[in-house]
C-alpha positions in Angstrom: -98.6 92.9 -105.8 -95.0 92.1 -105.5 -93.4 91.2 -102.6 -90.9 93.5 -100.5 -87.4 93.5 -101.1 -87.1 92.5 -97.6 -89.1 89.7 -98.0 -87.1 88.5 -100.8 -84.1 88.6 -98.9 -85.6 86.6 -96.0 -87.0 84.0 -98.0 -83.6 83.7 -100.0 -81.5 83.5 -96.7 -84.0 81.1 -94.9 -83.5 78.8 -97.9 -79.6 78.9 -97.5 -79.6 78.3 -94.1 -81.6 75.6 -94.2 -79.3 73.6 -96.8 -75.9 74.4 -94.3 -75.2 70.8 -92.5 -75.5 70.7 -88.7 -72.5 71.2 -86.7 -71.8 69.4 -83.3 -69.6 70.3 -80.7 -66.3 68.7 -80.2 -66.2 65.6 -78.1 -63.4 67.2 -75.8 -64.9 70.3 -75.3 -67.0 69.7 -72.3 -63.9 67.9 -70.4 -62.0 70.8 -71.1 -64.5 73.1 -69.7 -64.6 71.3 -66.8 -61.1 71.0 -66.1 -60.9 74.5 -66.3 -63.6 75.3 -64.2 -61.8 72.8 -61.6 -58.7 75.0 -62.1 -60.3 78.3 -61.4 -60.9 76.8 -57.9 -63.6 77.6 -55.3 -65.6 80.5 -56.1 -65.5 83.7 -53.8 -67.7 83.8 -50.5 -70.5 86.0 -52.0 -70.9 83.5 -55.1 -71.5 80.9 -52.8 -74.7 80.1 -51.1 -75.9 82.3 -48.5 -75.7 79.9 -45.3 -71.8 79.2 -46.7 -71.1 83.1 -46.3 -68.8 83.9 -43.4 -70.8 84.5 -39.8 -70.1 88.7 -40.1 -71.7 88.8 -44.0 -74.6 86.8 -42.6 -75.1 89.0 -39.7 -74.6 92.2 -41.5 -77.1 91.1 -44.5 -79.4 90.0 -42.2 -79.6 93.5 -40.3 -79.7 95.1 -44.0 -82.6 92.9 -44.8 -84.5 93.7 -41.3 -83.7 97.0 -42.1 -85.0 97.3 -45.1 -88.5 95.7 -43.6 -88.7 98.2 -41.1 -88.2 100.7 -43.6 -91.1 99.6 -45.5 -93.3 98.6 -42.7 -92.6 102.5 -41.4 -93.5 104.0 -44.7 -96.9 102.2 -44.7 -97.1 103.3 -41.3 -97.1 106.8 -42.2 -98.9 106.4 -45.9 -102.0 105.1 -43.9 -101.6 108.2 -41.4 -101.1 110.6 -44.6 -103.0 113.7 -42.8 -100.4 114.2 -40.1 -97.7 114.4 -42.8 -99.9 116.8 -44.5 -99.9 119.0 -41.5 -96.6 118.7 -40.9 -96.0 119.8 -44.4 -97.8 123.1 -44.4 -99.3 124.4 -47.2 -97.0 124.9 -50.4 -99.8 126.1 -53.0 -100.8 123.8 -56.1 -97.9 121.0 -55.7 -99.2 120.5 -52.2 -102.9 120.3 -53.3 -102.1 117.7 -55.8 -100.0 115.9 -53.7 -102.7 116.4 -50.8 -105.5 115.0 -53.4 -103.0 112.2 -54.4 -102.4 111.1 -50.7 -106.4 111.6 -49.4 -107.2 108.9 -52.1 -104.4 106.4 -50.6 -105.6 107.6 -47.3 -109.2 106.1 -48.6 -108.0 103.4 -49.8 -105.6 102.5 -47.1 -108.3 103.0 -44.6 -110.6 100.8 -46.5 -108.1 97.9 -46.3 -107.8 96.4 -42.5 -104.2 97.0 -41.2 -103.8 93.1 -41.1 -104.8 93.0 -44.4 -102.1 94.9 -45.6 -99.3 93.7 -43.1 -100.6 90.3 -44.2 -99.9 91.4 -48.0 -96.5 92.8 -47.0 -95.5 89.7 -45.4 -97.0 87.5 -48.4 -94.9 89.3 -50.7 -91.7 89.4 -48.5 -92.2 85.4 -48.2 -93.0 84.9 -52.1 -89.6 87.0 -52.7 -87.7 85.0 -50.3 -88.9 81.6 -51.6 -88.0 83.1 -55.4 -84.6 83.6 -54.3 -84.3 80.2 -52.5 -85.5 78.4 -55.6 -83.2 80.4 -57.8 -80.4 78.7 -55.7 -81.3 75.7 -55.6 -82.1 75.1 -59.4 -78.5 76.8 -59.7 -77.0 74.6 -57.5 -78.7 72.0 -59.1 -77.4 72.8 -62.5 -73.6 73.0 -61.4 -73.9 69.9 -59.2 -71.5 67.1 -60.6 -72.9 64.0 -62.5 
């Protein structure tokens, strides 16, 4: 059985690339890059840590985060009381029938799980997200600190 032309080309390229000498970066490259970064100046406020943002921007972002959490909490409460939503929506033939079936399934699942567990899960999810952002910021800061 003969090898495919692509396999032959791959092995020939691999062989040729292995024979090339290794190149290293010039010694003056790192000082030039650092000098260019220093010449660029301080980053804009939105590129810095959240704690260095202006007070108004921090308050506004905190308000936006609070509204997002409140919205998700409200949606959770609405899903838990889906029968009220279905009565408000009225009957709209097959589409509402399918949505009602899915909603009932969600309602059964939602009622089988205690509300405290749902809230705890939401809080845990939000805390995990915030910890991920915090760790990303710490690692980013650590990599950019001067040595």
